N, C-alpha and C positions, 0 to 999 in steps of 0.2 A: 627418473629425474629427481638430480640432487639438490637443486636450488631451492631452498626454503621459500614460500609462498608467503609475504606478508599481506593481510587482508584488514582494511580499515574498516571496521562496522561491523556489527553482530546481527544485523538485521535477517530477513529470510534469506536474501540473495547472498550476503557474504556467508551466511552458515550452510547454505546448499554448496556454495564452491567449495567450502572447507571440507564437508561430508564427502563429496565427489573425490577430492583430492586424497583423503584419507583412505577410501576404499580401493585407490590405485596407488596406494603407498607412497604418496608424496607429502613431504612434512609442510604444514603450514602453521601459522599463530593468526589469531585473529585478535586485534585491538579495539575495545569498544570503550566509548566514554562513560556509560552508565556504570554504577558502583556495582551492580549484581543484576542477575536476572530478574528479581522481582523488584527492583529500582523505581518503576513506573508501570501503571496499566498498558498494555500492548495491543489497545484497540479491539474493535468487535469482529463482526462474522466476516470471514473471506469465502467468497466462492472460486473452487480451485479448477479450473477447466481443464478438459482432457485433451486439448488440442496444445496446451502449453505448461501449465503448473503441475499437472499429474505427470507430463512426461520428464520434467524435473524430479519428481519424487520417485520414479521409477530407476530414473540413471542414477539415483542416492541411493537405491535399495531400501526405502522407505516406504512400498507401497502400503503393506500391511500395517504398519504402524499408523500412516495416514487413515485408511479405512476405519480404524478403532476409535477415532477421535471425531469422524462425521456426524453431526448433528441431523438425524433421520428428519425428513419431511420439510426441511427448510429451503427446498427450491421452490417452494410454492410463492405465488407471486400474485400480488392484487395492485392495480392502479385505480385510484379512486379521483373523483372530481373535487373542486374544492368544497362542495354543498355535502359530500359523503358518497354522492351516486358511485356505485360500483361499475367501473367502465371495461374492468377485465379481471377475471378472477381464474387462474390457473393453478391448478394442484401440482403439487411435486409428482413429477413422472416416474419417479424411479429410477431413470436410467442412470443415474451417477454422472453425468455428464459436466454437471457443474456442482457438486455437492458442496455442503457449507461446513466450515469448521472454525472455531474460535483462533484468532490470530496468535492468541498467546499459547494456545495447545499445540499449534503447529510449530512455533519458535520452540517449545520445550522439546517437542520430539526431536528437531534437529540439534539441539543442544546435548541432548541423551546420547545421541548417536556419535557424538566425538569422543576422542580420548579426553581424560581429565587433564586440565591446563591448556588446552588449544586456544580456550579464550581468555585474555587477560582482561579483567574487567577495570575499572576506574582509570583508562587511558585516553583521555580526551588529546586530541591531536590539536596543536596550535599553528603548527606551521609544517610544510614540506619543501624540500627543494631538491634540485637537480645535482649531482656530484659528478656526472659524466659517465661515460661507457657503459649506461643504462642502470647505473646505481644511484640509490635515492635515499635521502636522511629524511626522517620523520621526528618531529620534535612534539613533545607530549607538555601539557600544560604545567606539570609538576617539574618540567627542565630535563627529564629523561629524554633518549633520543635513540633510536635504532637506523641502523642501515642496512637497504636491502637492494638484492639485485631483481627484484619482482615484486612491484607493488601493485595492489588493486583496491581501487577506491570503491568499497561497496557502503559508503559513509553518507547517501541520501541526498536531500534537495541541497544542502549548503554544503557540500564537500568540499573538504581541504585539500582532497587529492587532484580535484577538477582543474584547478588552475595550472597544474604542471601540462596538461593537454589542451586546454580551452579557456579563451577568455569569456565564455557564454555565463551569464547568471540568470536565475530564475527572475520572472516577473509575475507580477499579481494579475490574475487574468480578469479581474474585475468582480469577483464573486467570493464570498466567504460561507462557511458554514458555521452554525452553533450546534454544538453536542447536546443532548440530554439522554436522561435515563430514567426510566420509570420501573421499579423493583417490585416483584410479587404481582405482576399487573393482571393476572387474571383473576385475583381476589381484590386488590386495591383499586383498578383502574379497568373494569371490565367492558367497558365501551371503547376504550384506545385498543385494548387485547383484541376486540371483536374485529375492530378497523383493520390492524395489521395482518391478522389471521394467522397461518401457521409460519409463514416464511418472511418475504420482504413486501412493504407498502410502500408504493410511490405515488404522491399528489401533487401536481404541478399547476401553476399559473404563470402568466409573463413576469419573470423576475423573481418569483417566490416559488418554493418548493418542500416537502418534506419527504424525507426518506426515512424508513425505520424498519429494523429487523427484530425478529422475535431471538433471542439468544437463550443460553443455558437458563434453568432455573426461574423461567416466566419473567425475564427480563426484558424490557423494550427498551432499543436502543435507538435513539434517532438523529438525524443530520437536517438541521433545518436551515436550508439555502436562501441565501438572500444576495441578489444582484446588486451591490452598491459599491462604491469607492471607499478606500480603506480610511480616509478622512471621516466618513459617515459612522463607521464603527467605531473610531477612534472617541467619538462624542458621547459613547456608551459607557457608562462604567461598570465593567465586568466584576471588580471587587464588591459590588453590592449585588448580589445575586437576585434578591427579589425585584429592584429596580431594571435589570439588566433582562431579566424574563418578560416583565411587563412590556419593556419598549420593544423586545423582539416580538411578543405576541401580538403587540397593536398593530403589526405589519399583516398579520394574517387575520384581521377584523372581518367577519362575514363567512369564514370558513366554518366548516363542520365542527361541534365541540369536540367530538371523537377525536378530531385531528388537532385541533388546538390544545386539547389536553396533553398531548405530547410536548408541547413547550410549556404549558403553566403549571403542570402538576410534576415537573421533574422532580426527582428524589434527589439529584446532584445539582450542584452550582452548574449553571451554562458555561460552556468553555468555548472561545471563539477560536476557529482555526481559518485562516487566510488561506488561498488557493493559489498556488504559483505554478509556473510552467517553464521549463526551457524551449529555447525557438524550435518549430517543429522541423525534424530532419537534421536535428543537431549531431554533428559527426566532428570529426578532428584526422589530423593527419598522425601517422605511425609515428610515435616516441619510444625509443627502447626501453624496456623494463617496467612499462606502467600501463595501466588500463583501468576502465571505469564498469561497474554495472550497475544495474537497476535505477532508480531515481538520481544518482549522481551521473549517469548518463543521459537518460531520457525521461527526465520528470515531466509530466503531462497532466492536463486536466482529468479530474475523475472520469475512467471509463471502464472500470471492473478489470482492468488488464495489469494494473502496476505490480502488485506483489507475483501475480501469475508469471509476468516478462522478468521480474528481479531474480526468481528462482530459475526459470529457464537460463536466462545468462549465466548465471553460477555454474549450472549444470554444463552448459555447453564450453565454457571457459575451461573448467575442469576436466573434461572430455579431450579438448584440444590440447590441453597440456600433456595429458596421458598420452595421446597418440603421438606427441612431437618430444618425446623427452630430451632429446639432445638438440632440439632447435626451438628455442623458446619464442624468438621472434616470429617463427613461420606459424606456431600456435596462437598468438597474441593477433597476427594479421588475420588468419583463418576465422578466429572468433570474431573480432571487431567488424568484418565485412560481413558474416553472417548476421550480427545484432542490427547492423545498420540497414541491410536490407529487410530485415523482419521488421524494425520499427517502422520504416517506410512503408510496409505492407498492412501494418496493424490498424484496425479499424480505431480512430482516435476521437471518434463523436463522443464528445461529454454526454451522458446519458441524458438524452436530447431535448431540445427544444424549449427548455423552461424561459429563454430570453426572447422566443418567439412571441409578434403580436397576434399570431393566430391561435388555434387551439393546441397548446402544448401535449396535453395527456393524448389528444389523439394522435399526434406525431410520434409519442412514444408507443403507443400501441402499433401503429403502422411498422414502426421498426422491430418490435418484438415478434410481428407475425411475419415480416418479410425475411427476417434474419433467423428465424425459427430458435429465437434465444428464449 
């Protein structure tokens, strides 16, 4: 295949696509809005599943590199009640079915696997338009343009490529998370470190939840979820870290102190992250010369699958293009039909039940037990 592939977005999905294309000798360029690989933090831990994310890394020829960055023991799971009672305490079973890695480390593995110059940093897309005959023009914020016969939108929730295919836009799901960090937790925050354990902690009550991970260097990274409208969060001044922290902690009054410490003792300013999703079953009719992957295609409420599905999208698209080098539209159709079918079959429960009036923690335990997760 000699048609160069233009990929918008250097996230995990776009980079996996670029890597699979590279090992099949297909030229590709990735355009990324960020100015450099280190322009911002890349998020926390990801569990990479053996039924999707790991398959993508195998297709990319990066299984050994992936194994080298796995954080041992992080598959451990604890579910606590709001009063600190341990409801489920599951050790890392050592099977490697969903090993945890730092998102930034995984992204770097993918970047290191690509030829120099594959990623063009500092290229923020401002507009895309169809030129006919499967060709598209991409305009960047600096006024530069590129014309391509094969455009892939791997540019996330607010994709600039998606409008070429669909009128769908993400909608707020009625919940936001507030991100906090506790550093050197074993020494400075021992009670919280004990509560979190060796891997992931989940504590739920109706409309309120705390998820936390033990990351590298004894860091605890928490996501504090609240089911409230956006106006509720807009009334909180997140520029004033102390005031914002106190206001969020107020919503967890009566929770065990080893849990509320994850809010009140944050060593970093709290960061608000509203949650959005595309319509369930989002799909589009085939448009020549362009497609989407990852959140640009199927943004969903957090369910532990997003990064895994983005990488699998990238791997399957790259594999389809390699299999049909003289029939790009055949490759795109094959890829899209498989992606649409997979997304329809994927478990889309948000890690469940926090908005239930019943016992959300018990519902969560039942899910983990029934599904063997």
